[in-house]
C-alpha positions as CSV (number, residue, x, y, z in Angstrom):
1,M,-12.4,36.4,62.4
2,R,-13.1,36.7,58.7
3,V,-15.3,34.2,57.0
4,R,-14.3,33.2,53.4
5,S,-17.1,32.6,51.0
6,P,-17.2,29.1,49.5
7,L,-16.4,30.7,46.1
8,A,-13.4,32.2,47.4
9,L,-12.2,28.7,48.4
10,I,-12.8,27.3,45.1
11,R,-11.6,30.1,42.9
12,P,-7.8,29.1,43.2
13,W,-8.6,25.6,42.1
14,L,-11.0,26.3,39.3
15,L,-8.6,27.1,36.3
16,P,-6.3,24.0,37.3
17,M,-9.2,21.8,37.5
18,A,-10.8,23.1,34.1
19,C,-7.4,22.6,32.5
20,L,-7.1,19.1,34.0
21,A,-10.6,18.2,32.8
22,W,-9.9,19.6,29.3
23,G,-6.6,17.6,28.9
24,S,-8.0,14.5,30.4
25,Y,-11.1,14.8,27.7
26,F,-8.7,15.0,24.9
27,A,-6.2,12.2,26.1
28,F,-9.3,9.9,26.5
29,H,-10.3,10.6,23.1
30,A,-6.6,10.2,21.8
31,V,-6.6,6.7,23.0
32,T,-10.1,5.3,22.7
33,G,-11.5,7.7,20.0
34,E,-12.2,6.9,16.3
35,T,-8.6,7.5,15.1
36,G,-7.1,6.8,18.5
37,L,-4.5,4.4,19.6
38,L,-6.9,1.4,20.0
39,A,-8.3,2.0,16.5
40,W,-5.0,1.4,14.8
41,G,-5.2,-2.4,15.3
42,G,-8.7,-2.3,13.4
43,Y,-7.1,-0.1,10.7
44,R,-4.3,-2.5,10.1
45,S,-6.6,-5.5,9.6
46,E,-8.7,-3.4,7.4
47,R,-5.8,-2.4,5.3
48,E,-4.8,-6.0,4.8
49,H,-8.4,-6.9,3.9
50,L,-8.5,-4.0,1.4
51,S,-5.3,-4.8,0.0
52,A,-6.2,-8.4,-0.7
53,E,-9.6,-7.2,-2.2
54,H,-7.5,-4.7,-4.5
55,T,-5.2,-7.6,-5.7
56,A,-8.4,-9.7,-6.7
57,L,-9.9,-6.9,-8.4
58,A,-6.8,-5.8,-10.2
59,T,-6.6,-9.6,-11.3
60,R,-10.3,-9.2,-12.6
61,K,-9.7,-6.0,-14.2
62,A,-6.6,-7.3,-16.2
63,A,-8.6,-10.2,-17.2
64,L,-11.6,-8.0,-18.4
65,E,-9.1,-5.7,-20.4
66,H,-7.8,-8.8,-22.1
67,R,-11.1,-9.8,-23.2
68,V,-12.1,-6.2,-24.4
69,A,-9.0,-6.4,-26.4
70,L,-10.2,-9.8,-28.2
71,L,-13.1,-7.9,-29.2
72,D,-11.3,-5.2,-31.1
73,P,-13.7,-4.3,-34.0
74,K,-10.9,-4.1,-36.4
75,H,-9.6,-7.5,-35.5
76,P,-12.1,-9.6,-33.6
77,D,-10.8,-13.0,-32.1
78,P,-13.0,-15.5,-34.0
79,D,-13.3,-18.0,-31.2
80,L,-14.4,-15.2,-28.7
81,A,-16.9,-13.9,-31.4
82,D,-18.4,-17.6,-31.9
83,E,-18.8,-18.0,-28.3
84,L,-20.5,-14.8,-27.8
85,V,-22.9,-15.3,-30.6
86,R,-23.8,-18.9,-29.3
87,E,-24.4,-17.6,-25.9
88,Q,-26.4,-14.7,-26.6
89,L,-28.5,-16.3,-29.5
90,N,-28.7,-19.9,-28.0
91,V,-27.8,-21.6,-31.1
92,V,-25.7,-24.8,-31.9
93,R,-24.5,-26.6,-34.7
94,K,-26.4,-29.6,-36.0
95,D,-23.3,-32.1,-35.1
96,E,-22.9,-30.6,-31.7
97,V,-24.3,-32.1,-28.4
98,V,-25.2,-30.1,-25.5
99,V,-24.3,-31.4,-22.2
100,P,-26.0,-29.3,-19.1
101,L,-23.7,-28.5,-16.3
102,H,-26.2,-27.4,-13.9
103,P,-29.4,-29.6,-12.9
104,G,-32.5,-28.1,-14.2
105,D,-31.0,-26.3,-17.3
């Protein structure tokens, strides 16, 4: 009777088991990985959050562009120029009354 070595018993199963382990590894990461199926829900909520933030920033950008347009050196808006001068130089006219909006100002 011929005795087979343990390696001879394992050899026929070695390649299929290696392929199964390799495929399982990639299947696991396809589901639970950083860009896997489970991460899609997080991406959807992050996209909604970023979309709302983009809308808010676009609105703010439009307001800032409008304000910059009012500061055109060729034709400045007199009201905005007066507001900026008063704010930066901290001056008022003699007939005006200053009402503090914040306690401690």
